[in-house]
C-alpha positions as CSV (number, residue, x, y, z in Angstrom):
1,M,-0.6,21.3,-59.5
2,G,-2.1,20.7,-62.6
3,E,-2.6,22.6,-65.4
4,S,-5.3,22.1,-68.9
5,R,-5.2,24.1,-71.9
6,T,-8.1,24.9,-72.7
7,P,-9.8,27.4,-75.5
8,E,-9.8,30.2,-73.1
9,G,-6.3,29.9,-71.9
10,I,-4.2,27.7,-69.4
11,R,-6.4,26.7,-66.3
12,Y,-4.7,25.4,-62.7
13,W,-5.8,22.9,-60.5
14,D,-4.8,21.6,-57.2
15,N,-5.0,17.8,-57.0
16,L,-5.7,16.1,-54.2
17,L,-5.1,12.3,-55.3
18,T,-6.6,9.5,-52.6
19,P,-5.9,5.8,-53.2
20,I,-8.7,3.5,-52.9
21,I,-7.7,-0.1,-51.2
22,D,-9.4,-3.2,-51.3
23,G,-9.4,-5.7,-48.2
24,S,-6.3,-7.4,-49.5
25,G,-4.5,-4.0,-48.9
26,L,-4.1,-3.6,-53.3
27,V,-4.9,-0.4,-54.4
28,R,-7.8,-0.8,-56.8
29,V,-8.8,2.8,-58.0
30,I,-7.2,6.4,-57.5
31,L,-9.7,9.4,-56.4
32,C,-8.7,12.4,-57.7
33,V,-10.9,15.6,-56.5
34,S,-9.6,18.7,-58.7
35,R,-9.7,21.9,-57.5
36,D,-10.0,25.1,-60.3
37,V,-7.2,27.6,-58.7
38,T,-6.4,29.4,-62.0
39,E,-7.8,33.1,-60.6
40,K,-5.1,32.2,-57.3
41,T,-2.4,31.3,-59.3
42,R,-2.4,33.6,-61.6
43,T,-2.9,36.2,-58.9
44,D,-0.1,35.1,-56.5
45,R,2.3,35.1,-59.8
46,E,0.8,38.8,-60.8
47,L,2.1,39.2,-57.2
48,Q,5.4,37.9,-57.8
49,N,6.2,39.5,-61.2
50,A,4.8,42.7,-59.8
51,L,7.2,42.4,-56.4
52,E,10.2,41.6,-58.4
53,R,9.5,44.7,-60.5
54,E,9.7,46.6,-57.5
55,Q,12.8,45.9,-56.5
56,L,14.1,45.7,-59.5
57,L,13.4,49.5,-59.9
58,S,14.9,50.2,-56.3
59,Q,17.7,48.8,-57.5
60,E,18.0,50.8,-60.5
61,V,17.1,53.6,-58.8
62,Q,20.4,53.0,-56.7
63,H,22.6,52.2,-58.9
64,R,22.0,55.8,-60.7
65,I,22.0,58.2,-57.5
66,K,25.4,56.0,-57.3
67,N,26.3,56.7,-60.6
68,A,25.0,60.8,-60.2
69,F,27.7,61.1,-57.9
70,A,29.9,60.0,-59.7
71,V,29.3,61.9,-62.6
72,M,29.3,64.6,-60.7
73,S,32.9,64.0,-59.1
74,G,34.0,63.2,-62.9
75,L,32.9,67.2,-64.2
76,I,34.3,68.7,-61.2
77,F,37.7,66.8,-62.5
78,I,37.0,67.7,-66.1
79,S,36.2,71.3,-65.4
80,E,38.6,71.8,-63.2
81,R,41.4,70.6,-65.6
82,E,40.3,73.0,-68.3
83,A,40.5,76.1,-65.9
84,A,43.7,74.8,-65.5
85,S,44.3,74.6,-68.9
86,A,42.9,78.2,-69.5
87,G,44.8,80.0,-67.0
88,A,41.6,80.9,-65.1
89,P,41.4,78.4,-61.8
90,E,38.4,81.1,-61.0
91,T,36.4,79.5,-63.4
92,T,36.0,75.6,-62.7
93,T,33.1,77.0,-61.5
94,S,31.1,78.6,-64.4
95,I,32.4,75.1,-66.3
96,L,31.3,73.2,-64.2
97,R,27.8,75.0,-63.9
98,E,27.6,74.9,-67.8
99,K,28.8,71.0,-67.4
100,V,26.1,70.5,-65.3
101,N,23.6,72.2,-67.0
102,A,24.1,70.2,-70.2
103,L,23.4,67.4,-68.2
104,A,20.2,68.1,-67.4
105,R,19.4,68.7,-70.9
106,A,21.0,65.3,-72.3
107,S,18.8,64.0,-69.4
108,D,15.2,66.0,-70.8
109,V,15.6,64.6,-73.8
110,A,16.3,60.7,-72.6
111,F,13.9,60.5,-70.0
112,S,10.8,62.8,-71.3
113,P,7.6,61.0,-70.4
114,T,7.3,61.0,-73.8
115,V,9.8,58.9,-74.8
116,I,9.8,56.5,-71.9
117,R,6.1,55.7,-72.7
118,N,7.1,54.6,-76.2
119,V,3.9,55.2,-78.3
120,T,4.9,56.3,-80.9
121,T,6.4,54.9,-84.1
122,D,7.8,58.1,-85.2
123,S,11.4,58.0,-85.9
124,V,13.8,61.2,-84.7
125,E,17.3,62.1,-85.8
126,A,20.0,60.3,-84.5
127,A,22.7,62.9,-84.1
128,P,20.5,65.6,-81.8
129,V,19.5,62.6,-78.9
130,I,23.8,61.3,-79.4
131,V,25.2,65.3,-78.9
132,S,23.0,65.4,-75.9
133,V,24.0,63.1,-74.1
134,L,27.8,63.5,-74.7
135,R,27.7,67.2,-74.4
136,P,28.7,67.3,-70.9
137,Y,32.1,66.0,-71.9
138,G,33.0,68.3,-74.3
139,D,35.6,67.9,-76.7
140,Q,37.0,64.5,-75.0
141,C,33.7,62.9,-76.7
142,R,34.3,62.5,-80.9
143,I,31.8,62.2,-82.8
144,S,30.5,61.5,-86.3
145,G,27.6,59.3,-88.0
146,D,25.4,59.5,-90.9
147,A,22.6,61.6,-91.0
148,I,19.7,59.2,-90.7
149,T,17.4,58.9,-88.4
150,I,16.1,55.9,-85.7
151,A,12.8,55.0,-84.5
152,F,11.9,57.3,-81.9
153,K,10.8,54.1,-79.6
154,N,14.8,53.3,-79.7
155,M,15.9,56.8,-78.7
156,T,15.6,55.7,-74.8
157,T,17.7,52.8,-75.5
158,V,20.6,54.5,-77.5
159,A,20.7,57.3,-74.7
160,L,20.6,54.8,-72.1
161,F,24.0,52.6,-73.2
162,L,25.9,56.4,-74.3
163,H,25.0,57.4,-70.7
164,E,26.3,54.1,-69.1
165,L,29.0,54.0,-70.9
166,A,29.7,57.6,-70.3
167,T,29.8,57.0,-66.5
168,N,32.2,53.8,-66.8
169,S,34.7,55.8,-68.4
170,V,34.6,58.9,-66.0
171,K,34.8,56.5,-63.3
172,Y,37.5,54.3,-64.9
173,G,38.2,54.7,-68.7
174,S,39.0,57.2,-70.9
175,L,37.0,60.3,-69.6
176,C,39.5,60.2,-66.5
177,S,42.2,60.7,-68.0
178,A,43.6,63.9,-69.3
179,N,45.1,62.6,-72.8
180,G,41.8,60.4,-72.9
181,H,39.3,60.6,-75.3
182,V,36.1,58.4,-76.8
183,A,34.9,58.1,-80.7
184,V,31.2,58.1,-81.0
185,S,30.3,57.2,-84.9
186,W,26.8,55.1,-86.1
187,A,25.7,54.1,-89.6
188,L,23.0,52.2,-91.2
189,I,24.1,48.5,-91.5
190,A,22.4,45.6,-93.6
191,D,19.6,44.9,-91.0
192,G,19.6,48.4,-89.0
193,F,21.4,50.5,-86.7
194,R,25.0,50.3,-85.6
195,L,25.8,52.9,-82.6
196,T,30.2,52.3,-81.8
197,W,31.9,54.0,-78.8
198,R,35.6,53.4,-79.1
199,E,37.8,54.6,-76.1
200,V,41.5,55.6,-76.6
201,G,44.3,57.2,-74.1
202,G,42.4,56.2,-71.1
203,P,44.2,53.6,-67.9
204,P,45.6,50.5,-69.4
205,V,43.0,48.0,-69.7
206,G,44.1,44.9,-67.3
207,A,42.2,42.2,-66.2
208,L,38.7,41.7,-68.1
209,P,35.7,42.2,-65.2
210,K,34.8,39.1,-64.0
211,R,31.0,39.6,-64.4
212,E,28.9,42.6,-65.3
213,G,27.9,45.2,-63.1
214,F,24.6,45.7,-62.4
215,G,24.2,48.9,-64.6
216,S,25.5,46.8,-67.5
217,E,22.8,44.1,-66.7
218,M,20.4,46.6,-66.8
219,L,21.3,47.5,-70.4
220,D,21.9,44.5,-71.6
221,R,18.3,43.6,-70.8
222,I,17.1,46.7,-72.3
223,V,18.6,46.5,-75.5
224,Q,17.4,42.7,-75.3
225,S,14.1,43.7,-75.0
226,A,14.1,46.4,-78.0
227,G,15.6,42.9,-80.2
228,G,19.1,44.3,-80.0
229,M,22.7,43.8,-78.9
230,I,25.7,45.2,-77.5
231,D,29.1,43.8,-78.4
232,R,32.3,44.7,-75.6
233,R,36.1,44.0,-76.5
234,W,38.1,45.7,-74.3
235,L,41.2,46.0,-76.6
236,S,44.8,47.6,-74.9
237,E,43.5,50.9,-76.1
238,G,40.7,50.6,-74.5
239,L,37.3,49.6,-74.2
240,V,35.0,49.2,-77.9
241,A,31.4,48.9,-77.4
242,E,28.9,48.8,-80.3
243,L,24.9,48.6,-79.9
244,H,23.5,47.0,-82.8
245,L,19.6,47.6,-83.0
246,P,17.3,46.4,-85.7
247,T,15.0,49.6,-86.5
248,T,13.5,51.1,-88.9
249,T,16.4,53.6,-90.0
250,G,16.8,55.9,-92.9
251,S,18.2,59.2,-94.3
252,A,17.6,62.3,-92.4
């Protein structure tokens, strides 16, 4: 298949080449018959892209369902520990109910239709978004940051970053340990917005992961599509991850 550039864009051609041979067996002319297959090629590529998006979405849904069970298991553990420390095991269900409700509120903030459509360029305060996502994990998340705003279109990216790290921490990191905690801070820097996640007091960090899980890969793609990047460092006391977004921000 060939292609050519025209003022209207790229056109695609199905080329059939036929050699014309003379009596001595030599090729004298090559006859080229070209058929314009631009519309078919574009349609095929659109269908292929749509199929890939559907497959990716299916994987994402499966991953999120799996993570939901992991988060619930972690919340039950945290609730039982809080109830036991208060000397009232019978309050476990009440504590768990409050945390599940908080998680639902965080989900409403992070995945509201307005946010997902990304149709606005207005700003939103960073603190309420971050606090709402991390509220289910209680005092184990220590939050501090400047009174600043981030672009509204990047709120989902920030929420997904925190949600993914919290989910992994509940399963493997500081949030699965009674003595563990996470310090979350944010600030304006020269080229945009920086959000730092620092785990302390969790299980010892062993060998670095040989490959990222699907959730981390998805998160990296989302951040890159927003023009940002994630820097991960596995220190002896736990994971340190920094989200950098080149977003328009300002003081709240």
